[in-house]
C-alpha positions in Angstrom: -0.3 18.3 20.7 1.0 17.0 17.4 4.6 15.7 17.3 7.0 16.8 14.5 6.9 13.3 13.0 3.1 13.4 12.7 3.2 16.9 11.2 5.7 15.6 8.7 3.6 12.6 7.7 0.5 14.7 7.3 2.4 17.2 5.3 3.8 14.5 3.0 0.3 13.1 2.5 -1.0 16.6 1.5 1.9 17.1 -0.8 1.2 13.8 -2.6 -2.5 14.6 -2.8 -1.6 18.1 -4.1 0.5 16.6 -6.8 -2.3 14.4 -8.0 -4.8 17.3 -7.9 -2.4 19.5 -9.9 -1.7 16.7 -12.4 -5.5 16.0 -12.9 -6.3 19.7 -13.5 -3.2 21.0 -15.4 -1.0 18.2 -16.6 -3.0 15.1 -17.4 0.0 13.3 -18.9 1.6 13.3 -15.4 -1.6 11.7 -14.0 -1.5 9.0 -16.6 2.1 8.3 -15.9 1.4 8.2 -12.1 -1.7 6.0 -12.2 -2.1 3.7 -15.2 -1.3 0.0 -15.4 2.4 -0.8 -15.9 3.6 2.8 -15.9 5.9 4.6 -13.4 3.4 5.3 -10.6 2.2 1.7 -10.4 5.8 0.4 -10.2 6.7 2.9 -7.5 3.6 1.9 -5.6 4.4 -1.8 -6.0 8.0 -1.5 -4.7 6.9 0.9 -1.9 4.7 -2.0 -0.6 7.8 -4.3 -0.8 9.8 -1.7 1.2 7.0 -1.3 3.7 6.9 -5.1 4.2 10.7 -5.3 4.7 10.8 -2.4 7.2 7.9 -3.8 9.1 9.6 -7.2 9.4 12.8 -5.5 10.5 10.9 -3.7 13.2 9.3 -7.0 14.3 12.7 -8.7 14.7 14.2 -5.7 16.5 14.6 -6.9 20.1 14.5 -3.3 21.4 11.0 -2.7 20.1 8.1 -3.1 22.5 5.9 -6.2 22.0 2.7 -4.1 21.9 3.7 -2.8 18.5 4.8 -6.1 17.0 1.2 -7.2 16.3 0.6 -4.1 14.2 3.8 -4.4 12.3 3.3 -8.1 11.8 -0.1 -7.4 10.2 1.3 -4.5 8.2 4.2 -6.5 7.0 2.0 -9.4 5.9 -0.5 -7.1 4.3 2.1 -5.1 2.4 3.8 -8.3 1.2 0.5 -9.7 0.0 -0.2 -6.5 -1.9 3.3 -6.6 -3.5 2.8 -10.2 -4.5 -0.6 -9.4 -5.9 0.7 -6.5 -7.9 3.4 -8.6 -9.6 0.8 -11.3 -10.0 2.7 -13.7 -7.8 5.8 -13.4 -10.0 4.0 -13.7 -13.4 4.6 -10.1 -14.3 8.4 -10.5 -13.6 9.1 -14.0 -14.6 6.5 -14.2 -17.4 4.8 -17.6 -16.9 1.5 -18.3 -18.5 -1.9 -17.7 -16.9 -3.5 -20.9 -15.5 -6.9 -21.8 -16.9 -8.8 -20.8 -13.7 -7.4 -17.2 -13.7 -7.7 -16.9 -17.5 -11.4 -17.7 -17.2 -12.3 -15.6 -14.1 -9.7 -12.8 -13.9 -10.5 -9.8 -16.1 -6.9 -9.0 -16.6 -5.8 -12.7 -17.3 -3.3 -12.6 -14.6 -2.5 -14.7 -11.5 -3.9 -12.5 -8.8 -7.0 -12.6 -6.5 -7.8 -8.9 -6.4 -9.0 -8.9 -10.0 -11.3 -12.0 -9.7 -14.7 -11.0 -10.8 -14.0 -7.3 -10.0 -11.1 -6.2 -12.2 -11.5 -2.6 -13.2 -15.2 -2.6 -12.2 -15.7 -0.3 -9.2 -18.4 -1.3 -6.7 -19.2 0.6 -3.5 -18.3 -2.3 -1.2 -14.9 -2.7 -2.6 -14.3 1.1 -2.4 -15.6 1.3 1.1 -13.4 -1.6 2.3 -10.3 0.0 0.7 -10.9 3.3 2.4 -11.9 1.8 5.7 -8.9 -0.5 6.0 -6.5 2.2 4.7 -7.8 4.8 7.2 -7.8 2.3 10.0 -4.2 1.3 9.4 -3.0 4.9 9.0 -4.7 6.1 12.2 -3.5 3.2 14.2 0.0 3.4 12.8 0.3 7.2 13.5 -1.1 6.7 17.0 1.2 3.8 17.7 4.2 5.7 16.2 3.4 8.8 18.2 3.1 6.8 21.5 6.4 4.9 20.7 8.2 8.2 20.0 6.9 9.9 23.2 7.4 6.9 25.5 11.1 7.2 25.1 11.2 10.8 26.3 11.3 11.7 30.0 
């Protein structure tokens, strides 16, 4: 039986996917605004990772939370913080410091981040597979843990 929370999260996911499908098919300008480098969608995504990290750390330090879920939220918080820092190029995009020689030489976007080293905009199957595998694993584990957490408090 699906909980109301799980139905809401799945519905939200389908709504977001529906927006992107609609944008691709009927309003390409929306798709560009939602996905391209340094436009609205990327900044929303970037600060969503920061919010995910903050909320994960708040859950970790909440003494009422079961310890079984702390490991998940610790990993999620660290991963989300890492992605946030990568997306702002470890402060370079906000502060505006110059690109060190190593990153200038090996990073396709001339930024201080690791996710563009030798890959940049190039899409290879291993990178895509890992992105989907890790994302699906975190989503499934998170939904399962959340559902268990919500149902364990009920009599």
